C-alpha positions in Angstrom: -1.2 14.3 -10.4 -0.1 10.7 -11.1 2.4 10.8 -8.2 -0.2 12.1 -5.8 -2.6 9.3 -6.8 0.2 6.8 -6.4 1.0 8.2 -3.0 -2.6 7.9 -1.9 -2.8 4.3 -3.2 0.3 3.4 -1.2 -1.2 4.9 1.9 -4.6 3.2 1.4 -2.9 -0.2 0.9 -1.1 0.1 4.2 -4.3 1.3 6.0 -6.3 -1.6 4.7 -3.5 -4.1 5.5 -3.1 -2.6 9.0 -6.9 -2.8 9.5 -6.9 -6.5 8.5 -4.0 -7.2 10.8 -5.8 -5.6 13.7 -9.0 -7.4 12.8 -7.3 -10.8 12.7 -5.5 -10.0 15.9 -8.8 -9.7 17.6 -10.1 -12.9 15.9 -7.1 -14.5 17.5 -8.6 -13.6 20.9 -12.2 -14.2 19.8 -12.0 -17.8 18.5 -10.4 -19.4 21.6 -12.6 -17.3 23.9 -15.7 -18.7 22.3 -14.2 -22.1 22.1 -13.7 -22.0 25.9 -17.3 -20.8 26.3 -16.4 -17.3 27.5 -19.2 -14.9 26.8 -18.0 -12.2 24.3 -20.3 -9.2 24.1 -18.4 -7.1 21.6 -15.9 -7.5 18.7 -14.8 -4.0 17.6 -12.2 -2.6 15.2 -11.1 0.9 16.3 -12.1 3.0 19.2 -14.5 5.9 19.9 -18.0 6.3 18.3 -19.4 3.3 16.5 -19.7 3.7 12.8 -21.3 0.3 12.0 -22.2 -2.7 14.0 -24.3 -5.8 13.7 -25.3 -8.3 16.4 -24.9 -12.0 15.7 -26.0 -14.2 18.6 -24.6 -12.7 21.9 -21.8 -10.7 20.2 -21.9 -7.3 18.6 -19.5 -6.9 15.7 -18.6 -3.5 14.5 -16.2 -0.7 13.4 -15.5 2.4 15.3 -14.3 5.9 14.2 -10.7 5.8 15.3 -8.7 3.0 13.6 -6.0 2.9 16.2 -6.6 -0.7 17.4 -9.4 -3.0 18.4 -10.8 -5.1 21.2 -13.1 -7.8 22.2 -15.3 -7.5 25.4 -15.3 -10.6 27.5 -17.4 -10.7 30.7 -15.8 -11.0 34.0 -12.3 -9.9 33.2 -11.5 -9.3 36.9 -12.4 -11.4 39.9 -14.4 -9.8 42.7 -12.7 -8.3 45.7 -11.9 -10.1 48.9 -14.7 -12.3 50.4 -16.4 -12.2 47.0 -17.6 -8.6 47.4 -17.8 -6.9 44.0 -18.8 -3.5 45.4 -17.4 -1.6 48.3 -16.9 1.9 49.6 -13.7 3.3 48.1 -11.9 6.5 48.9 -9.1 8.1 46.9 -8.6 8.3 43.2 -6.5 5.1 42.8 -8.7 3.0 45.0 -11.7 4.3 43.0 -10.0 3.1 39.8 -9.5 -0.3 41.2 -13.1 -0.6 42.5 -14.5 0.8 39.2 -12.7 -2.0 37.3 -14.1 -4.6 39.7 -17.6 -3.1 39.5 -17.6 -2.9 35.7 -16.4 -6.5 35.5 -19.1 -7.7 37.9 -21.8 -5.8 36.1 -20.8 -7.4 32.8 -21.7 -10.9 34.2 -25.4 -11.4 33.5 -27.5 -13.8 35.6 -26.8 -17.4 34.5 -23.5 -16.6 32.9 -21.4 -16.7 36.1 -19.4 -19.7 34.9 -18.6 -18.0 31.6 -16.6 -15.2 33.1 -13.0 -14.9 31.8 -11.4 -14.9 35.2 -13.0 -18.3 35.9 -11.0 -20.0 33.1 -8.1 -22.2 34.1 -4.8 -20.5 33.8 -3.7 -22.3 30.6 -6.9 -21.3 28.8 -6.6 -17.7 29.8 -3.0 -17.7 28.4 -4.3 -19.2 25.1 -7.0 -16.6 24.8 -4.7 -13.6 25.4 -1.8 -15.0 23.4 -4.1 -15.8 20.5 -4.0 -12.1 19.3 -0.2 -11.7 19.2 0.1 -15.2 17.8 -2.1 -14.2 14.9 0.2 -11.3 14.1 3.1 -13.6 14.2 1.4 -15.9 11.7 0.6 -12.9 9.5 4.3 -11.8 9.7 5.4 -15.3 8.6 2.9 -15.2 5.7 3.9 -11.7 4.5 7.6 -12.5 4.7 7.0 -15.8 3.1 5.3 -14.1 0.1 8.2 -11.6 0.0 11.1 -14.1 0.4 9.8 -17.3 -1.1 7.3 -15.9 -3.6 8.7 -12.6 -5.0 12.2 -13.5 -4.0 15.0 -11.2 -2.8 17.2 -9.1 -5.1 20.6 -10.6 -5.6 23.4 -9.7 -7.9 23.2 -11.7 -11.2 25.9 -12.5 -13.7 24.3 -9.8 -16.0 26.0 -6.4 -16.2 23.6 -3.7 -15.0 25.9 -0.6 -15.3 29.2 0.3 -17.0 31.2 3.2 -15.5 32.4 5.8 -18.0 35.5 6.6 -16.0 37.6 5.1 -13.2 37.4 6.8 -9.8 39.0 5.5 -6.6 36.5 4.0 -4.1 37.1 6.8 -1.7 36.5 9.6 -4.2 34.2 12.3 -3.0 32.6 12.8 -6.4 30.7 10.3 -8.4 30.6 12.1 -11.8 33.3 12.0 -14.5 35.3 15.0 -15.4 37.8 15.7 -18.1 41.1 14.1 -17.4 39.6 11.1 -15.6 40.8 7.8 -17.1 38.3 5.8 -19.0 37.1 2.7 -17.2 38.4 -0.6 -18.7 35.0 -2.0 -19.1 33.7 0.9 -21.2 37.0 0.9 -23.2 36.7 -2.8 -24.0 33.0 -2.4 -25.1 31.1 -4.1 -22.3 27.5 -2.9 -22.2 24.6 -3.1 -19.7 22.6 -6.3 -20.4 25.6 -8.4 -21.2 25.7 -11.6 -19.3 29.1 -12.8 -18.4 29.6 -16.4 -19.5 33.3 -16.9 -18.7 36.5 -15.0 -17.8 39.7 -16.5 -19.1 38.0 -19.8 -19.7 36.5 -20.0 -16.1 32.7 -20.3 -16.2 31.1 -17.6 -14.2 28.2 -18.6 -11.9 28.0 -15.6 -9.6 28.9 -12.0 -9.6 31.2 -12.4 -6.6 33.2 -14.9 -8.6 33.7 -12.4 -11.4 34.6 -9.7 -9.0 37.2 -11.9 -7.3 38.9 -12.8 -10.6 39.0 -9.1 -11.7 40.5 -8.0 -8.5 43.2 -10.7 -8.6 44.5 -9.7 -12.1 45.3 -6.0 -12.3 47.0 -4.9 -15.5 46.5 -8.3 -17.1 44.6 -8.8 -20.3 41.6 -11.0 -19.6 39.2 -12.7 -22.1 35.5 -12.0 -21.3 32.9 -14.1 -23.0 29.5 -12.4 -22.8 26.1 -13.2 -24.1 24.5 -10.3 -25.9 21.3 -10.4 -27.9 21.3 -14.2 -27.8 24.8 -14.6 -29.2 28.2 -15.0 -27.4 30.9 -12.4 -27.9 34.5 -12.4 -26.9 36.1 -9.2 -25.5 39.5 -8.4 -24.2 39.4 -6.5 -20.9 42.5 -5.3 -18.9 41.6 -4.4 -15.3 43.4 -1.4 -14.0 45.0 -1.2 -10.6 42.8 1.0 -8.4 42.0 1.8 -4.8 39.0 -0.3 -3.9 37.2 -1.3 -0.6 38.3 -4.5 1.0 35.6 -7.3 0.9 35.1 -10.3 3.1 34.1 -13.8 2.0 30.4 -12.7 1.7 31.3 -9.7 -0.5 30.6 -7.1 2.3 32.9 -4.2 2.9 35.4 -4.7 5.8 35.6 -2.0 8.4 38.6 -1.3 10.6 38.8 -0.8 14.3 38.1 2.9 13.7 34.8 2.1 12.0 36.0 3.3 8.6 36.0 1.0 5.5 39.3 -0.6 4.7 40.8 -0.2 1.2 43.2 -2.2 -0.9 44.8 -1.9 -4.3 43.0 -4.3 -6.7 42.0 -4.8 -10.3 39.1 -2.7 -11.4 36.9 -2.9 -14.6 34.1 -0.5 -13.7 31.0 -2.7 -14.1 28.0 -3.2 -11.7 25.7 -6.2 -11.5 22.1 -6.2 -12.4 19.9 -7.6 -9.6 17.5 -10.4 -10.1 14.9 -11.8 -7.6 15.8 -15.2 -6.3 13.3 -17.3 -4.3 14.5 -18.0 -0.8 14.1 -21.1 1.4 11.5 -21.4 4.2 14.5 -21.3 6.7 15.6 -17.9 5.3 12.0 -16.6 5.8 11.9 -17.7 9.4 15.3 -16.3 10.0 14.2 -13.0 8.7 11.2 -13.0 11.0 13.4 -13.8 13.9 15.7 -10.9 13.0 12.8 -8.6 12.8 11.5 -9.7 16.2 15.0 -9.2 17.7 15.2 -5.7 16.1 11.8 -4.6 17.4 12.6 -6.0 20.9 15.8 -4.0 20.9 14.0 -0.8 20.0 11.5 -1.4 22.8 14.2 -2.1 25.4 15.9 1.1 24.4 12.6 3.0 23.9 13.3 5.8 26.5 16.5 6.9 24.7 14.9 6.4 21.3 12.0 8.7 22.3 14.5 11.3 23.6 16.2 11.2 20.2 12.9 11.6 18.4 12.0 14.6 20.6 15.4 16.2 20.0 14.9 15.8 16.3 11.3 16.9 16.3 11.9 20.1 18.3 15.5 20.7 17.3 17.9 20.8 14.3 18.8 17.1 14.5 17.9 14.5 12.0 15.6 11.5 12.6 17.2 8.1 12.9 15.9 6.1 9.9 16.0 2.9 12.0 14.2 4.5 15.0 10.5 4.2 15.9 7.8 5.8 13.7 4.0 6.2 14.0 1.3 4.9 11.7 1.5 8.3 10.0 5.2 7.7 9.3 4.5 4.2 8.0 1.8 5.5 5.7 4.2 8.2 4.4 6.9 5.6 3.6 4.4 3.4 1.8 3.2 6.4 -0.2 6.8 7.3 -1.2 7.4 3.7 -2.3 4.4 3.9 -4.5 5.6 7.1 -6.2 9.0 5.9 -7.2 8.8 5.5 -10.9 12.4 4.2 -11.4 11.6 0.8 -9.9 9.5 -2.0 -11.3 6.0 -2.8 -10.0 7.3 -6.0 -8.3 9.7 -4.0 -6.2 6.9 -1.7 -5.1 4.8 -4.7 -4.2 7.7 -6.1 -2.3 8.1 -2.9 -0.4 4.5 -2.9 0.7 4.5 -6.5 1.7 7.7 -6.0 3.7 6.1 -3.0 5.6 3.0 -5.1 6.4 5.2 -8.0 7.6 7.2 -5.6 9.8 4.0 -4.0 11.2 2.8 -7.4 12.3 6.1 -8.2 13.9 5.8 -4.9 15.8 2.2 -5.8 16.9 3.4 -9.2 18.0 6.3 -7.9 20.1 4.6 -4.8 21.5 1.5 -6.7 22.7 3.6 -9.2 24.6 5.1 -6.5 26.9 4.0 -7.7 30.4 2.0 -4.6 31.3 -1.7 -4.0 31.4 -3.7 -3.2 29.3 -1.6 -5.1 26.8 -2.1 -8.8 26.2 1.3 -9.5 27.8 0.0 -8.0 31.1 -2.9 -10.5 31.2 -0.5 -13.4 30.3 1.9 -12.4 33.1 -1.0 -12.2 35.6 -2.2 -15.6 34.6 1.3 -17.1 34.8 1.8 -15.5 38.3 -1.5 -17.0 39.4 -0.4 -20.4 38.1 2.9 -20.2 40.0 1.1 -19.1 43.2 -1.4 -22.0 43.0 1.4 -24.4 42.1 3.4 -23.6 45.2 0.3 -23.7 47.4 -0.5 -27.1 46.1 3.1 -28.3 46.5 3.2 -27.2 50.1 -0.4 -28.2 50.8 -1.5 -24.7 51.5 -5.0 -23.2 50.8 -5.7 -22.2 47.3 -4.8 -18.4 47.1 -7.4 -17.9 44.5 -7.2 -15.8 41.3 -4.8 -12.9 41.0 -6.6 -9.6 41.4 -5.3 -7.7 38.4 -7.8 -4.9 39.1 -5.3 -3.7 41.7 -3.0 -2.8 38.8 -5.4 -0.3 37.3 -3.4 2.7 38.5 -0.4 1.3 36.7 -2.6 0.5 33.7 -3.7 4.2 33.6 0.0 5.2 33.7 0.8 2.9 30.8 -2.1 4.3 28.7 -0.9 7.8 29.4 2.7 7.1 28.5 1.8 5.2 25.3 -0.6 8.0 24.3 2.1 10.6 24.9 4.7 8.6 22.9 2.2 8.1 20.0 1.5 11.8 20.0 5.2 12.6 19.9 5.8 10.1 17.1 2.9 11.5 15.0 4.1 15.0 15.5 7.7 14.1 14.5 6.4 12.2 11.4 4.6 15.4 10.4 7.3 18.0 11.0 10.4 15.9 10.4 9.5 12.6 8.8 11.7 9.6 7.9 11.8 9.6 4.1 13.1 7.4 1.4 13.5 10.1 -1.2 
């Protein structure tokens, strides 16, 4: 029962965090829109039937039944048709879509508010309004990762021993448990214990775990004097590293892989101890670097999205396994958060760090996804405004008549296609997360 409750709490935390992220995304649009005197008739979190709403001034604020996003309604999103005609006879399904968009935009402009239509804003103001939402998600991502990296800190190996192996096994051994006949690990034989802090080795003060690892590896079959701090007092132990097959490490302590993609091994000194991790606060630069890496990673997933979705479909409807680094839906994110909350072998601070990291990653995903230059995404409106600015700039440069605003309503057929594709991908990801989820446990 406790694990079920913890799972539910983890899911609820992510749902609330996602709702706040969406709400603040829309505020990122709302504030500059009102600042530039655009009339905003609605501010809504979710889609579908309205659960709750309240009007303040000229704007209705509310929450809808399906928490799958949000929106603000600004009057005059699209310019009228040629010669200023908002309505016209239209034939054909796609022409009807275009004209319906123009008609809806025209009907949203109440008498006396003509100058407050969105399409009448200068290009730079429209870009600010539409970029405000994704920018808010970027700020939230920096905030969450700042809390994670600079506040809670990132786990790093300390100079304290976290584990002591009972036996010595080669790095390439297929088993991880000791059996009779296995040689005793030198650390256990010498009396090293978890919780011991290594003070020095052969008189060399130890300031990092990597330093101790390097000294041990360089002195196989040589007796070494370990000074450790245990229960507040220093103790001196003699440890003789044994020669063993170990993975080769680079200067950063990471395993070196060969041209065949397999880890390289070397013969080196081995004691059989592992470091206890401690959280170390990181610099602001590290935080920003992490956000940048997240942005790059999400952008890479989006660029390769067709193949990624094929992989998801093959896994969902076939025997294959899901790629743990592939796309997942909100359902999958909630499941991962619930699993983190149920792990009883990690401290509360690690659970909190996991939740904060998920929320930071979600906001990075919202930032990148919304900047895709396709309607109805924010990036589509930004791209339209930029193209209008380029057209008008060239017209002014070559002393040609002002070409007027870009008629984004003409892209409504493409917009419908984007909505259908995104909806289909969302449905596939949700199905995959239900039948073959990405799990931590």
